[in-house]
C-alpha positions in Angstrom: 0.0 0.0 0.0 1.3 3.4 -0.9 1.3 6.2 1.6 1.0 9.8 0.5 3.5 12.1 2.0 1.9 15.1 3.7 3.1 18.4 2.2 5.4 20.3 4.5 5.8 24.0 4.8 9.3 25.4 4.3 8.3 29.0 5.0 6.0 30.4 7.7 2.4 31.1 6.6 0.7 34.5 7.1 -0.8 33.6 10.5 2.6 32.5 11.8 4.3 35.7 10.5 1.6 37.9 12.1 2.0 36.1 15.4 5.8 36.4 15.3 5.5 40.1 14.4 3.1 40.8 17.2 5.4 39.1 19.8 8.4 40.9 18.3 6.6 44.3 18.8 5.3 43.4 22.3 8.4 41.9 24.0 10.6 45.1 23.9 7.8 47.0 25.7 7.9 44.5 28.6 11.7 44.6 29.2 11.7 47.8 31.3 8.6 46.7 33.2 10.2 43.4 34.0 13.5 45.0 35.1 11.7 47.4 37.4 9.6 44.6 38.9 12.7 42.5 39.4 14.6 45.3 41.1 11.7 46.0 43.5 11.0 42.4 44.4 14.4 40.6 44.2 14.9 39.0 47.6 11.5 40.2 48.9 8.8 37.8 49.9 5.9 37.6 47.5 2.6 39.2 48.6 -0.4 36.8 48.8 -2.9 37.8 46.2 -6.7 37.2 46.4 -8.0 34.1 44.5 -10.1 36.3 42.3 -8.8 39.6 40.9 -11.4 42.1 39.8 -11.6 45.8 39.2 -15.4 45.7 39.4 -16.7 47.5 42.5 -20.3 46.1 42.1 -21.5 42.6 41.2 -23.1 43.8 38.0 -20.0 43.7 35.8 -19.8 41.1 33.0 -17.9 38.1 34.2 -14.9 36.6 32.3 -12.6 33.8 33.4 -9.0 33.7 32.2 -6.4 31.1 33.1 -2.8 32.4 33.4 0.4 30.4 33.3 3.4 32.2 34.7 6.9 31.3 33.6 9.7 31.9 36.1 13.2 32.1 34.7 
């Protein structure tokens, strides 16, 4: 039985290029913020944060749930 070989991309597609460009634009804006945060918190204990973070002062705001994965390096 012959098996067809799936075609492989050798160049990024438009979606990949746009994603790369958006990260390339975003990351430089985060460097100073990260350096400032590191300078303020290095060696200091982390503050305990509430389980739910919200800027809504009443319970009438639209609810949205977001999972966040933090990377420490």
